[in-house]
C-alpha positions in Angstrom: 0.2 0.0 0.0 1.4 3.4 -1.1 0.8 6.1 1.4 3.4 8.7 0.2 0.4 10.7 -1.2 -1.4 10.8 2.0 2.1 11.8 3.6 2.9 14.6 1.1 -0.8 16.1 1.7 -0.6 15.8 5.6 3.0 17.4 5.2 1.8 20.4 3.0 -0.7 21.4 5.9 2.3 22.5 8.2 5.2 25.0 7.6 8.6 23.5 6.7 11.1 23.0 9.4 13.7 24.5 7.1 13.6 28.3 7.6 16.2 30.6 5.4 16.8 34.1 6.7 19.0 36.7 4.9 21.0 37.3 8.1 21.5 34.5 10.2 20.4 34.5 13.7 22.5 34.8 16.8 21.9 32.4 19.5 22.5 32.0 23.1 21.4 28.2 23.7 22.3 28.6 27.5 19.4 31.1 27.9 17.1 29.7 25.3 17.3 32.9 23.2 17.7 33.9 19.6 18.4 37.3 18.4 17.1 38.3 14.9 18.7 41.2 13.3 16.9 41.1 10.0 14.9 44.2 8.6 11.3 44.2 9.3 9.1 44.1 6.0 6.9 47.3 6.5 4.5 46.4 3.8 3.7 43.2 5.3 3.4 44.6 9.0 1.1 47.2 7.6 -1.0 44.8 5.8 -1.7 42.5 8.5 0.4 42.9 11.7 -0.6 40.1 13.8 -0.2 37.7 11.1 3.2 39.0 10.2 4.4 39.1 13.7 3.1 35.4 14.2 5.0 34.2 11.2 8.4 35.8 12.4 7.8 34.5 15.8 7.1 30.9 14.4 10.1 31.0 12.0 12.6 32.1 14.8 11.3 29.6 17.3 11.7 26.7 14.5 15.5 27.9 14.2 16.1 28.0 17.6 14.5 24.4 18.1 16.7 23.2 15.2 19.9 24.4 17.0 18.8 22.7 20.2 18.6 19.2 18.5 22.2 19.9 17.1 23.3 19.3 20.7 24.1 16.2 22.4 20.8 14.2 23.5 20.4 11.7 26.3 17.1 9.6 26.7 15.7 9.0 30.0 12.8 6.2 30.5 10.7 8.4 32.9 11.3 11.9 31.2 12.0 11.2 27.7 14.7 13.2 25.6 17.0 15.4 27.5 19.3 18.1 25.9 22.4 19.4 27.7 22.5 23.1 27.2 25.8 25.1 27.2 26.8 27.6 29.7 25.0 31.1 28.7 27.0 33.7 26.8 24.9 36.9 27.2 25.3 38.9 30.6 21.9 39.7 32.1 21.8 42.5 34.6 20.6 41.3 38.1 17.1 42.4 39.2 18.3 43.3 42.7 21.8 44.2 44.1 24.2 41.9 45.5 23.4 41.1 49.2 25.3 42.8 51.8 27.7 40.6 53.7 25.9 39.6 57.1 28.0 41.3 60.2 29.5 39.0 62.6 28.0 38.3 65.9 30.1 38.4 69.4 30.8 34.7 69.2 31.8 35.0 65.6 34.2 37.6 66.2 35.5 35.8 69.1 35.9 32.4 67.2 37.7 34.3 64.3 40.1 36.1 66.7 41.1 32.8 68.6 41.1 30.7 65.5 38.2 28.5 66.5 36.9 26.3 63.7 33.1 25.7 63.5 32.1 22.1 63.4 28.5 21.3 62.3 27.0 19.2 65.0 24.5 16.3 64.2 20.8 17.1 64.8 20.3 13.9 66.7 22.1 12.6 69.8 21.8 9.4 71.7 20.1 9.5 75.0 21.5 7.0 77.1 18.9 7.1 79.7 16.0 6.5 77.4 18.2 4.4 75.0 16.7 6.4 72.0 18.0 9.0 69.6 16.5 12.4 70.4 16.9 16.1 69.3 20.0 18.0 70.6 17.9 21.2 71.2 14.1 22.0 70.9 11.0 20.1 72.0 11.6 16.9 73.6 15.4 17.5 73.2 18.2 16.8 75.5 18.2 20.5 76.6 14.5 20.0 77.7 15.4 19.2 81.2 12.9 17.1 83.0 10.0 17.9 80.7 8.9 14.3 80.7 10.0 13.5 84.3 7.2 12.6 86.6 9.5 12.7 89.7 12.3 15.3 90.5 14.4 14.8 93.5 14.7 17.6 96.1 18.2 19.0 96.0 20.3 19.4 99.4 20.0 22.5 101.3 16.6 23.4 99.6 13.2 24.0 100.8 11.4 20.4 100.9 8.0 22.1 100.2 9.2 24.3 97.2 7.8 23.2 93.7 10.7 21.9 91.8 8.6 21.7 88.5 7.6 25.3 88.8 11.2 25.9 89.5 12.4 24.0 86.5 9.9 26.0 84.5 11.0 29.4 85.6 14.7 28.6 84.9 13.8 27.7 81.5 11.8 30.8 81.0 14.8 32.8 82.2 17.1 31.1 79.7 14.7 31.8 77.0 14.6 35.5 77.9 18.5 35.6 78.1 18.7 34.3 74.6 16.1 36.7 73.1 18.0 39.6 75.0 21.4 38.2 73.3 19.5 38.1 70.0 18.1 41.5 70.1 21.7 42.8 71.1 23.2 41.1 68.0 20.4 42.7 65.8 21.0 46.2 67.0 24.7 45.9 66.8 24.2 44.6 63.2 22.0 47.5 62.2 24.6 50.1 63.5 27.3 48.3 61.7 25.4 48.4 58.5 23.9 51.9 59.0 26.8 53.8 60.7 25.6 57.1 62.1 27.6 60.4 62.2 27.4 60.9 65.9 29.2 58.8 68.5 26.0 57.2 70.0 26.2 53.5 70.1 23.4 51.0 69.5 22.2 51.2 73.0 21.9 55.0 73.2 20.1 55.0 69.7 17.7 52.5 71.3 17.1 54.4 74.2 16.3 57.4 72.3 14.0 55.3 70.1 12.1 54.1 73.3 11.9 57.7 74.7 10.3 58.8 71.4 7.8 55.9 71.5 6.6 56.8 75.0 6.1 60.4 74.2 4.2 59.3 70.9 2.1 57.0 73.0 1.1 59.9 75.2 -0.7 61.6 72.5 -3.2 59.0 72.5 -4.9 60.5 75.3 -6.7 64.0 75.6 -4.7 64.9 78.5 -1.3 64.2 76.6 -0.3 61.7 79.5 -1.0 64.1 82.3 -2.5 61.6 84.6 -0.3 58.7 83.4 2.1 57.4 86.0 5.4 58.7 85.7 8.2 56.5 84.7 12.2 56.9 85.5 13.8 59.4 83.2 10.5 60.1 81.5 10.8 63.4 79.4 8.0 66.0 79.5 5.9 66.6 76.7 6.5 69.8 74.7 4.2 71.7 72.5 0.9 73.3 73.2 -1.6 71.0 74.9 -5.4 71.0 74.4 -7.8 72.6 76.8 -10.9 70.9 77.6 -14.0 71.9 79.4 -15.5 69.7 82.2 -18.5 67.4 80.8 -20.6 68.8 83.8 -20.9 72.4 84.1 -23.0 75.5 83.7 -25.7 74.8 81.0 -26.2 78.7 80.2 -22.5 79.1 79.6 -22.6 76.1 77.4 -25.2 77.3 75.3 -23.4 80.7 74.8 -20.3 78.9 73.8 -22.2 77.0 71.2 -24.1 80.1 69.8 -20.6 81.8 69.4 -19.1 78.9 67.6 -22.1 79.0 65.3 -21.9 82.8 64.8 -18.1 82.5 64.0 -19.1 79.7 61.1 -22.1 80.9 59.6 -22.4 84.9 60.4 -18.8 85.9 60.0 -17.6 86.6 56.4 -14.3 84.8 56.0 -11.8 86.1 53.4 -10.7 84.2 50.4 -7.1 84.8 51.3 -5.4 86.4 54.3 -2.7 88.5 52.6 -1.1 89.6 55.8 -0.6 86.1 57.0 0.5 84.9 53.6 3.2 87.7 53.2 4.4 86.8 56.6 4.9 83.1 55.7 7.1 84.1 52.7 
């Protein structure tokens, strides 16, 4: 059975894989990119823009695929054909700047000065008491002292009626707070290293000034500007004009007169479109 005629008829429905260009394209196969420097046919572009652009895109894509199949090809049973791409040639600019080097912590500075080498520890460690491999730190780790113990012996020279479980939890809470304090200190020192200030104030002084500013800002949340708040050690006084408020319970007649005066100032008084004297004074 001769099917050549059917194959030719089927083949004529699709464009040929052999594409010719006056100027050969430049390829960067490592980036799957092709650069076409041929002139644009303005007549075809004005005649039907979409059709012309689709034809150019199809031809350039076909040329790129032809170049890819010239590379070494490997086959995989699960994936199929695999093509090993070369290294990119075109230098592409970074979207974001290079990351800045992270400042050293106090321990890293000390280890560098003393020549101490960092050795990565295993996450699991063998616990001889339980005979199992447990985490070195964290939940149910070896540092979780007595978390699963149902009985804790009372140490010598201590109160026999003291709750040892509560004492153990308090000691763990203090360790966590101490570690958090060290972490905040390292973060403050890192911020001072990355953003050096012109003055000679260190990270602690800058943090103290920031806290004072936050306290002053929080006082503006009340109508009295913190006048009736409990004073703090080293608290700075509020500066600026404070609002004056009348008592909620008072003379009804006086309150009525005040309201009428406010209404007259808004409705009855003719306001100038522009206060020339004040505008000149602000120049």
